[in-house]
N, C-alpha and C positions, 0 to 999 in steps of 0.2 A: 362226400359229406357237405361240400360247399353248396351243393344244390339246395340244401335245406335252409340256407339263408333266405331264400325266396319266400319262405312261409311268413315271416313278418314283413319282408320288404315289399311284397306285392300289394297288400292293403295300404301301406304307406304311400307307394307310388300312385295308387288309385286315388287316394285322398289328395295328394299333391296335384295331380292332373285336374281333378274336379275343381279344386280351389283356384288354380291358375286359369282354368277355362272360364270360370264364372258363368254368366248367363248364356254364353255362346253354345253351351251344350243343350239348351232348351230343357226338355224333359227326358233326356237320354242319359242322365247320370248313372242309372242302373246298368247301362251297357258297359260301363267301366268297372263299377263296384262288384257286380255279380260274378263276372269271369275271374277277377282278382281273388275274391274269397273262395270261389270254386276251385281254382288251382291250388290255393293254400290248403284247402281241405284235402285235395288229392295228395299233396306233398306230406300232409300230416299222417295220412294213411300209410304212405311209404315210410315215414319216420317210425311209425308204430311197428311196422313189419321189421325194419332194421333193428330196432331195440329188442324186439321179441327174439330175433335170431342171434344177434351179436352183442347185445348188452348196451349200456350207455355209451355215449360218445360226446366229444367236445368239438365245437367249431370255433377256431381262433381267427378273428378278423384282423385286428391291428391294435397296437398299443395306443390307448387313448390319452393317457396322462402319466407322467413320471416326474416326481419331485421328491428328492431325498429318498426316504424309505417307502414313500407312497407310490406304488405302481399299479395302474389300473389298465388291464387288458380287456378290450372289448371281445368277449367270448360268449358263445351260446352253449349252454349245457342241456343235453337232451337225455333223459332217463325214462324209466317207466312212469313216474309221476307226470313228467312233462308231456309225454305223448298222449296220455289219457286226457289231460286238460286241453291239449291242442285239438283233439277230436271233438271235444265238447264246444270249445270256443269257436272254431272255424265252422263246425257243423251247424250250430244254432245261429251263428252270424250269417251263414249262407242262406238259411231258411228265412231269417228276418229280412235279408236283402231282397229275396224273391218276393216275399209277402209285401214289403214296402213299395215295390215297383208298381203295385196296383193300389195299395192302400193310400199312398201319398199323392196320387194323381190329382192335379189341380192346385197343389200347394205352390205358393209363390217362392218358397225356399227349397224347391225340390232337390236341386243339385247340391246345395249347401248341406241338406240333410244327409245325403249319401256320402258326401265328403267327410262329415263329422263321424258318422257311424263307422266308416272305413278306418278313420284315425283312431276311434275308440277300440275297434277290433285289433288294430296294430299294437296299441298300448298294452292290451291284455295279453296278446301273444308274446310281446317282448318281456312282460312280467313273468310269464310262465317259463320262457326260455333263457332268461338272464342268468349269467354265471357269476355276477358279483352284485353287491348291495347297491352300488351307485346306479347301475342300470335299473335295478329294482325300484329305487327311489324316483328316477326320471320317469319311468313308465307309470309308476304310482301317481305322480303329480299330473302327467298328461291325461291319465284316465279321469282324474278329478275335474280338470278343465273341460274335457269332452262331455262329462256328465252335466256340467253347468250349461253348456251350449245346447245340449239335447233337451234338457228339462225346460229350458226357456225358448224352445223352438217357436212356440206361439207367443212371441214377445209382445204382441198387442194385448195379451191378457195379463193384468196385474198379478193374478194368482200364480200364473206360471213363472213370472219374474221373481215373486217372493219365494216360491218353492225352490227355484234354482239358486237363489242367494242363500237360503237356509242350508241347502245341500252343500254348497261350496264352503260356507263358514264352518259348519259342523265338522266337515272333513278336514278343513284347514287346521282346526284346533287339535284334532287327533294326529294330523301329520306332523305337527311340531314335536310331539313325543316320539313319533316314529323316527324323525331326523335325529333326535337326541340318542335314540337307541343305536342308530348307524354310527354316529360319531363315537359313542362309547365303545362300540364293537371294534372300530378301527384303532382306538386308543389302547384297547386291551390286546388285540391279536396282531396289530401292525399290518393288516391286510383287509381288503374288502371282498376277496374271493370266497364265495360261499363254501365250496368244498374244502378249502384250506381251513376255514373257520371251524367247520364241523369236525374235521380231523383233529384239530388242536383243542377243541372245547373240553373234552374230558380231562386233559392234563392241566387245564387252567382253573380248575375248581377252587384251588387254594390260593390263587393269585388275588392280591388286594391292591386297591388304589386309594391313596390319601387325597380325597377331593378338596380338602381345605388346606393343603400344603402351601399354596401360594399366599395364604393369610397367616401362616405360622401356626396353624392349629392342626390337631391330629384327629382325623375322622376317616377311618379305613372302611371301605366297602368291598364286597365281593362282586365284581362286575358280571361274572357269569350268572349270578343269581338275579342281578338287576336288569340285565339286557332284555330278557324275555318279557319283563313288565312293560318296558318302553315299546318294544316291537308289537306287543299284543294290544296296547292302547291304540296304536296306529291301525291295527287290524280291526279293532272295535268300530272305528269310524267308517271304514269302507264297508264292513259287513253289518252295519246298523245294529250293533249290540247296545243294550242299555248302559249308559244314558245317551248314547249317540244315535239312537234309532229314529229320532223324530224326523229326519230328513226323508226317509224312504217312503212313507205314505204320501208326502207331498210330491214325490217324483212321479206320481201318477198323472201330473199335469202334462207330462210329455206324451207324445203320440204312442199308441199301443205298441208298435214295433220296438220303440225305445224301452218301454217297460219290460217287454219280453227279454230284450238284450241285457238290461241292467239287472233284472231280478233273477234271470235264469243262468246266463253264461259268463258274465264278465264281472262287474264291479263287486257285487255282494259275495262272490266266491273268492275274491282276492284274500280275504282274511283267513278262512280255513286253509287255503292253499299255502299261504305264508307260514302258518303254524306247522303244517305237515312238512313243508320244505326244510324248515329249521328244527324239526322234531328232535334230532340228537342234541341240540343246544337247549331246547325248551325243557326236556325231561330232566335236565341237570338242576333245575330250580323247583323244588317241591312246593315252595310258596307260590310261585308263578302258576304251577299246575293247579293248585287249589283255587287261586284267584280266577283262572280260566274256567274251571268247573262251575264256580258260583255265578259268574257273569253269564255263561252259556245257559245254565239251568234256569236262572231267573228270567232271562230273555225268552227262553223257549216257553215256559209256563205262562208268563205274563202276556206275551204276544199271542199265544194260542187262545187264551181266554178272551182277549180283546177282539180277536177275529170272530168269535162267536156272537159278539154283541153288535157288530156292524151290519148295516143294511146295504151299504154300497158295495157292489161286487168287487170293484177294484180295491177298495180298502180291505175287504176280506182277503183278497189275494196278497196284498202288501203285507198285512200282519201275519198271514200264514207263512210268507217268505221269511220274515223276521224270526218267527218261531222255528222254522226248519233250520235256518242258519244257526240259531241258538243251540239246537241239538247237535249240529256238526261241531260247534265250538266246544260244547260240553264233552263230546266224544274225544276231541283232541286233549282236553284237560284230563280225561281218564286214561289217556294213553292208547285209545282205540283209533289210531290214525287211519288205518285201512277202512274202518267203518265210516269215518268222516269223509274220505274221498269217494267211497261208493255212494254214500248218501248225497254228496255234492253232485256227482254225475247223474244219478237217478232224478234228483230234484231238479237239476237244470233242464233235462229233457222234458220232464213232466210239466214244469212251470212254464217253459217256453210254449208248449202246446196249449196249455190252459189260457195263457194271456192272449195268444193269437186267436184262439177260439172265442174267447170272451169279447175280443174286439169285433169279430164278425157278428156275434150274437147281438151285441149292443147296437151296432150299426144297422142290423136287420130290424131290430125293435124300433129304432128311430124312423126307419123308412116305413115300417108297418103302421106306426102310430100316425104318420103323416097322411094316411089315407082316410082318417076320420073316424074309425071305429075304435074306441078306447075301452070297450067293455071287456072285462077279464072273466074268463070262465075257468076257474082254478080247480074245481072239484072233479072234473071229468078226467079219467085216466091217471089220476095221481097214485093209485095203488101200484101201478107198474113202476113208477118213479121211486116210490118208497122201497119197493123190493130191490130195484137196481141200486139204490143208495146203500141198503143193507149188504148186498152182495159186494159192492165196492168197499164197504167198511171192513169186510172180512179179509181183504187182501193184505193189509199191514200185519195182522197176526200170523197169517200163513208165511209171509216173507220173513218177518223178524224172528219168529219162534219155530221155524221149520227144522232147526237143528244145525244145518250147515252154516247158516248165517252167523251163528255164535262163534264159529272159527275165526271170523274177521276180528272179533273183539279180543281174542287171545293171541293174535299174531305177533304182537310186540312184547308179550309176557307180563303185562301189568295186572296184578291181582285186583286192583280197583275197577278194572274194566268189566269183570264178571258181575259185580254188584251194580255198576252203572248201567250195564246192559238190561238188567231186569227193570230198573226204575224208569229209564228212558223209554224202553219198549212199551211198558204199560201206559205211561203218560201219553206217548205218541199214539198208541192205539185208541185211547179214549178221546183225546182231542181231535184226532184226524177223523174218526168216525162221525163226529158232530159237524165239523165244518164241511166234510164231504157231503153229508146229508143236506146241509144248507145250500152248498154250491149247486148240487144237482137239481134240487127242487127250484132254486131261484133262477137257474139258467134255462131249464127245460120245461118249467110248468106252463109256460105260455109259448105257443108256436107263433113267431112273428108273422108268418105268412097267413095265419088264420084271420088276422085282422083285415087283410085284403080280401079274403074269401067271404067276409061277413056281409058284403053287399050282394043283394039278390035273394032269391027264394032258397029255402032249405040251408041257409048259411050255418046255423048251429049244427045241423047234421054233418055238413062238410067239415066243420071244425072238429067235431068229435072223431070222425073217421081219420082225419089227418093226424090228430093228436095221438090216437091209439096206434097208428102206424109208426109215428115218430118215437113214441115211448117204447114200443116193442123193439124197434131198431136199437134204441139205447140199451135196453135190457140185454138184447142179444150180444151187442158189442161188449158190455160189461162182463157178461158171462164168459165170452171167449177170451177177454183180457185176463180175467181171473185164472182160467185154466192155463192159458199160455204162460202167464207170469209165474204161477206156482210151479209149473214143470220146468221152465227154462232157468229160473233163478236158483232153484235148488241145485242144479248142475253147475251153476256159474260161480258159486261162492268160493269153492276151493281154488279154482283156476285164478280167479281175481286176486285172492289173498296171496297166492304163491307168486303171481306176476308182479304185484306191487311191493312185496316184502323187501327186495333188495334196495329200494329207494328210501325205505324208512329206517335203515340202520347203516352203520359204518361198515366199510369193507372188512371182512375177516371176523365180524361179530356174528356168532351163531344165534339164530332166531329161536325164541321159545315157542314151542308148539302149543297151539290152542287146543282146547278140549271141547268135545261135543257130547252133550248129555245123551245118555242111552236109556232105554227102558220106556216106562210110561211117559208120554209127552205132557207132563203136568203143566208146565208153563205155557204150552201151546193152548191147552184147554182153558187155562186162566185168561190168557190174552183174548181168546175168542169170546169168552164171557164178558170181558171188559169192553170189547168192540160192540157186542150186542147191547150192553148197558148204555154206552154212549149213543148208539142209534136210538134206543128207547127214549132216552132223555131228550134227544133232539126231536123225535117224533111227537112226544107228549107236549113239548113246548109249542110245536107247530099246530097240532090239531085240537088242543084243548080249547074250550070256549073262551071268549074274550073276558068274561067275568072271572074265570079261574086265573087267567093270565094277569089281570089287574090285581087280584088278591095275592097271587104269588109274588108279583113285582112289589106289592106293598110291603110284604114281609122282608124282602131282600132288596128294597129299593136303593139303599145307599151303595151296596156293593155293586149292583147292576149299573147304576149311574156312574160309579167310579170307573168301571171298565169300559162303559159306553163312551165316556169322555177320555178314554185312552190313558187313564191314570193321571190325568191333568199335567202331563209332562210339558206340553206346550204352554199351558197357563203358568206353570211354575217358572219356566224359562222366561216367559214374557214378564212376569212380575219381578223376579229376582235377578234376572240377567239382562234382558233386552231393555226394559224400561229404565232400570238404574244406569245402564250403559249410555242410553240416549240422553238421560238427564245429566249424567256426568259429562258427556260430550258438550251439551249446551252450556253447562257451568264452565267447562274449559274454554268454550268459545267466548262467553261473556267475560270471564275472569282473566284468562290467559291471553286470549286473542285481542279482545277489545281493550280491556283495562291494562293488560300487560304489554303484549307485543305492539298493538297499535299506539298506545301511549308512549312506549319506548321509542318507536320509530318517529312519532311526532316530536318527541323531545329531541331526538337526534337531529331531525330536520331543523327544528327551531334553533338549537345551539349551533348547528352548522352554519345557519344564516348569520347568527350573531358573531360567530368566530370569523366568518368570511368578512363581515363588516369591520371587525377589529383588525384583521389582516390588511384590509384595504387602507384603513386609517393609519395604522402603525407601520406596517411593512412597506406598503406601496407608496404612500405619500411621504412619510417621514424618512424612510430608509432608502427605498429603491429610487424614488424621484430625486431625493437630495443627492444620492450617490451619482445618478446620471448627470444631474446639473453640475456637480463638482467636476466630474470627468470632462464634460463639455467645456467648462470654464478653463480648466487646466490645459485642455487640448488646444484651445484657441491661443492661450498664452505661449504654449510650447511651439505652436506653429509660427507665431510672430517672432519668437527667439530664433527659430530655425531660419526664418527669412532674413533676419538681420545678420546673423552670424554666418550661416552657411552660404546663403544665396549671394548676399552682397560681398562679404569679405572673402569668401573662399572661391565660389564658383565663378563670379565675375572676374576676379583677379586671375584665376586659372585660364579662363577663356582669353583674356587680354594677353597674357603671357604666351599662350599657345599661338595666337594670331601673329604676334610679333615675331616669334621664332620661326613660324612657318614661312614668313616672307624671306627672312635671311636664308633659310634652308632651300627655298625655291631658287633663289639667285645662285647659290652654290651648285645646285644640280644643273642649272642652265650653263654655267661656265664650265663645269667639270665634265658632265655627261653629254650634254647636247652638242656643245661646240667641238670638243676634241674627239670623243668616242664615236658619235653618230656620223661625223664627217668622214672619219676613216672607214666606217662600215659602208657608207653610201658609195664611196669611191670603189671599194672592192666589189660591191654589187654591180656597179655600172660596167666594170670590166667583164664580169661574168655574163652580163646581159649581152654585151657585144659578141663574146665568144659563142653564146647560145644562138644568136641570130645567124652567125656564119654557119653553125652546124645544121640549123633548120633548112637553110638554103641548099645544103648539100644533100639532105635526105628527102627533100620534098618530092622530087620526081619519083623516087622508088615507092614512096607511100601512096602516090596517086595510082601507080601501076597496080599495086597490091589490091587497092580498093576496087579498081575496075575488074580485076580478075575474079574477086569474090562475087561481084554483082553478076558477071557473066555466068559463073557457075550456078548460082541460085536460079537465074532465068532459065537456063537449060534444064535444071532439075524440075522446076515447076511446069515447064512445057511438057516434059516427059510424063509427069504424073497426070496432068490434064488429058493428055492423049490417051493414056491407058484407061482413065475413067470413062472417056467417051467411047 
């Protein structure tokens, strides 16, 4: 199991290597990032197989922190929900890395880009695999920082910097509530381990906390009912739910691969994933579930309508992403967590493909327009595109109301899910059919390469032939996609629901069986009619005359302008939040900083100088100088007294007395020691000397003989040695 630690570790190491290497890698950063993400994807597949065969498992790394009752173990928890998200994150990130290796060629920050998206992928993988809320919070914040760096990749553009700042600030506000939720969770359960919290949640429903006890007041709350609110507000920021959705359209300032990564696989999916991961805790708060439904439904409908009024293809994709995430959140509020995850996975794959394809289409259009032919021929071959858009619009009804899909809504046993299924399904079908029509016609109505073919004879003929071929290919692809999706997905629902179900409930809790409608497919027919109605509405809006459009817009001008301006959320924030905040900051600067702090510091400096002058006059001159002068005067007097008393009367008298007695003592020593004792000693020494001389005379011949014998021995030995050497 320890091998699966490499799933988040490899992208982190790739990011670290690229950051430390800097410019030395040149434009070879993808050679580090792509293999790392590719291996992570392979390990994710292995983890999926392991969970499929043997169930969830936990990888314990080490104890990160322990203080009192707070113990935080760094663990990775891998279950059915985790492996599904791992496949999405690593798979889409791998595709984005490969796509970016060509898309970003020539960028001055090439390696920095790959380092940041690798770190971004690492943070999302760690969020998916985290076993405790602290790791969740860390990865949550790292993801926000990476999104800021990626959105502001083109830092020379002020619009990119403003969009990055907006994204960072909006998410920071939501993250404050998310942090409150984690703190309250620990205060309630005494742990941050997610599985322990989910196991204890049901038994803590009646537990209360007096939040004003430190003030002596009595205000009891039910934390289990309040925690989901705080955690969901944090999820609203990451998943761009109203009113925190304003940052996501601005994120389009990032390069196209970043948009695909943020909108499809990572950041926006963090909110629905968190709700599903904590679903056993979320469902214990009916008020929180109602709040989640309201926010999700409002976001889905509002963003879906706004996407229909936009003319910029990237803004259309951005608001369609917000709308789809709103549907996922609404499904979580209704208790259809399996539907939310399936929607998340399907939307992630679809939106990643759509973003990358849009990037290629826009770049091709720019290159085509650069050749000088700006003439648009929009009427030729449009019938095939209209038919393809209609065929594509029929996919959602077939998918949603085919029968087996409804099983996903009932897998957790919530009665509200059945009603929500019908409402969300019909709204999704109507809105999706319209912006699919708009996307298909706006992307493929003009073949970029026909502009290049327009130079020369028969250019219009070549354009028509090429457009007919392209549109026919599109129609064929859409038809095959419809047939394949309808056949495959019908067989897929039950397996997916059964595979994911253990991750949505606590161990030992029996799942409620979903019901599938039998008999005449009434809702399927209704949904197909709604899809056709949405297509007809979009078609009539596109092909009617300009006079009719103007007259229609005149009748509904206010409503249209309201959604075209995206509900004026940016303007409201600017008027009621941004501008007052800036003005308040200026007021604080003028009042507090200049008049308050600066004046206070100036006053301190002034009074400090005055106080220093007072100290110099009073303390230094009158006290310290007077004290030192007094000490010096008394020291001189004391020295004179010592000279008169000690030196003259004592020391001189002592020296004189010592000298006199020394003379008498010397004379006594001379008489006693020198004359009597020394003379005797000298006499004895003389006698010994005479005796020694006599002894030397006796032994002198023997000593000379001994020395001669030694000299002769060494001469013979040296002669022998020299002879042998020669």
